[in-house]
C-alpha positions in Angstrom: -5.1 -16.5 3.8 -4.8 -15.7 7.2 -1.9 -16.4 9.2 -3.9 -15.8 12.3 -2.5 -12.3 13.3 -4.5 -9.9 11.8 -8.9 -10.5 10.9 -10.8 -11.2 7.6 -11.3 -8.8 6.0 -14.2 -9.2 3.3 -12.8 -7.6 1.1 -12.8 -10.4 -2.3 -9.5 -8.4 -3.8 -9.2 -8.4 -7.4 -11.8 -11.1 -7.7 -13.9 -8.6 -7.7 -13.0 -6.9 -11.4 -11.9 -10.2 -13.1 -14.1 -12.9 -11.9 -11.2 -14.9 -11.5 -11.3 -17.6 -8.6 -7.6 -17.3 -8.6 -7.7 -13.8 -8.0 -9.6 -14.3 -4.5 -7.2 -12.3 -1.4 -5.3 -10.9 -4.5 -4.1 -7.3 -4.9 -2.0 -5.2 -6.7 0.8 -4.3 -4.9 2.4 -0.7 -5.4 6.4 0.1 -5.7 8.6 0.2 -3.0 10.0 3.8 -3.7 8.8 5.6 -0.7 7.7 2.5 1.4 8.8 4.5 4.7 7.4 6.9 4.1 3.9 5.9 2.9 2.2 4.7 6.4 -0.3 3.1 7.5 0.0 -0.7 5.3 -1.7 -2.8 3.1 -4.8 -2.4 1.6 -6.6 -1.9 4.2 -4.3 0.7 6.3 -4.5 -1.9 8.9 -0.9 -1.8 10.7 0.8 1.9 11.0 4.5 0.6 11.7 7.0 -0.1 8.3 8.8 -2.4 10.8 5.4 -4.8 12.1 4.5 -4.5 8.2 7.9 -6.2 7.4 6.8 -8.9 10.4 3.1 -10.1 9.3 4.5 -9.9 4.7 8.1 -13.0 5.6 5.1 -14.8 7.4 2.4 -14.9 5.3 3.7 -14.9 2.4 6.4 -17.0 2.6 5.3 -19.1 6.4 9.1 -17.3 8.3 9.0 -15.8 12.3 11.3 -13.0 11.4 14.6 -12.0 13.5 14.1 -8.9 15.6 17.6 -8.3 13.3 16.1 -10.0 10.3 13.2 -7.8 10.6 16.0 -3.9 11.5 18.0 -5.0 8.3 14.9 -5.0 5.8 13.3 -2.1 7.3 17.1 -0.6 6.9 17.0 -1.4 3.4 13.4 -0.4 2.9 14.0 3.2 4.4 17.2 2.5 1.0 14.5 3.0 -1.3 13.2 6.8 0.0 14.0 9.5 -2.0 12.0 13.2 -3.2 8.5 12.9 -4.1 8.1 13.6 -7.4 6.6 17.4 -8.0 2.6 17.2 -9.5 1.7 20.1 -11.4 -1.8 20.6 -10.3 -3.9 22.1 -13.0 -5.2 26.1 -12.6 -8.5 26.0 -11.4 -11.4 29.2 -11.6 -11.2 32.2 -9.6 -15.4 32.9 -8.4 -16.4 29.7 -7.7 -19.1 29.3 -10.2 -16.8 29.8 -13.4 -15.6 27.6 -14.7 -12.1 27.1 -18.1 -14.4 25.0 -19.9 -17.4 26.3 -22.1 -20.9 25.1 -21.8 -22.3 24.2 -24.4 
């Protein structure tokens, strides 16, 4: 449901996959780990600032208008969830364009 803070987007959310009306405008929510480091926010990247994301979520999910102190406290908590990013090992690519490590039959 649109709370009037941002324009409606035609993205049907999980409904696109499940075709269940209850999944319309529902989106999978990722973990909050490192959320302060992963702007922009929301499924469409519409909100560039964590404090604004907190305000939007309070209004749209809870129907609340948070005070500046509440926004600062919640944002501080979310910043406390930051930590090192996991190391991701990438595969070694072939040294020459046009070559592959996978045999072609």
